[in-house]
N, C-alpha and C positions, 0 to 999 in steps of 0.2 A: 707383445702381450695381445691377448685376444680382446676384442671389443664386446664380446658377449656379456650379457648381464646374467648373473646366477639366477636360477629359478626362485631361490629364497634369499633376500638380501641380508638377512640376519642369521647368525649361527650361535648356538650356545657354546660356552667355553669348553665343555667336555667333548664337543665334536671337533673343536679346533685342535685339541691335544691329540697328537698322533699324526697330524697332517704333514705330508712331506714338504720339505723346503729344497728348492733347486736353484741353480745359478741360471743366468739368462741363456746360457748355452744348453740347459737342460740337465746338467750334471747334478745328481742327487747329493745334497750337502748334509742332510740330516732330517730331523723331524721336530715338530713343536712338542715340547715336553709339557709346557705350561704357559700361562700368560700372567704377567704382573700388571695389576690394575691399581691405579692411583686411588686411594681410599676416598678422598674428598670429592674430586671431580668425577670419578667413575671412568676416566679415560684409560684405555689400555696403553701402558707405558712401554712394555717389552714383550716380545715373544721369547720364551726361554727355549733355545734351540739345543737339542742334544746332538752331539757330533762325535763321530768316531766310536771306538769301542766295538766289541763283538757281543751280540745278544744282551746288550745293556751293560756289560761289564767293561769298565774303563772309559765309559763315555765322558765327554767334557760338556759342560753346560755354558752356553754363551747367551747373555741377555742382548738381544738384537732389538733396536728401537722398532716399535710396531710400524711406524710410518715408513720404514724402509721396505716392508713387505708389500707385494702386490699379488692378489689372487688371480691365477690364470685358470679359467674354467676348462680349457682344453686339456691342460696338464693335471688338473685337479690337485694343484699344489700351489704353495706360496713361492714367489720368485723374489730373490734378492740379487742386487747387482754386484755380486762378489764371487770370487773363485774359491775353491777349496783352500788354496794357499793363503788367500786373504783371510778367510775365516779362521785358519789356524793361528793367526796372529791376533785375533780379537780377544778382548778381555773376557775372562771366565768367572763363574761363580762355583762354589763347591756344592756338591749334590745335597748336603745337609741343609743348605740355605733355601732349597726349593719350596719349603713349607712355611717360610716366614723370613723373608729377606728384606733388609733395609739397605737401600743402595746409597745411602749418604756418603759412605767412605769411597765408594767406587764409581759413582755416577759421573764425576768429571772425567775420569779416564775413559769410561765407556763413550761419552759423547765427544771427547777429543778424537777417539779412534774413528767414529762414524761421521764426524763433521765433513770430511772430504766428499761424502756421498750426498751432501746437501740437507742432512737431517739435523735439526736443532734439538735441544733438550726438551723432554716432555713437559717440564715444569715452567717453560718460558713461553 
């Protein structure tokens, strides 16, 4: 990862949406479709990553713990320590859930999947 600091340390959510997500090797994995923010704390819990599909048709949506992403100023992308194959195995949410999703039923499976990457649950 680059050690450069971005020119602007804060970014609005609408500018995060659409940002590429790549593996450490630089392979494009998808893009951030949305972010999920915990209502009470205001912390970003997940980046909702769209993955696969063609022209937005057939894309899958993966809630990736926000703490797993690192912004690389040279790549102008968020980097996650996963390969495309790893991401294909990650928990998904349905497209209709993007506008009002409660992760109570799925959060344990999400964080069980990502725990080998050293990321704990956002609520803990």
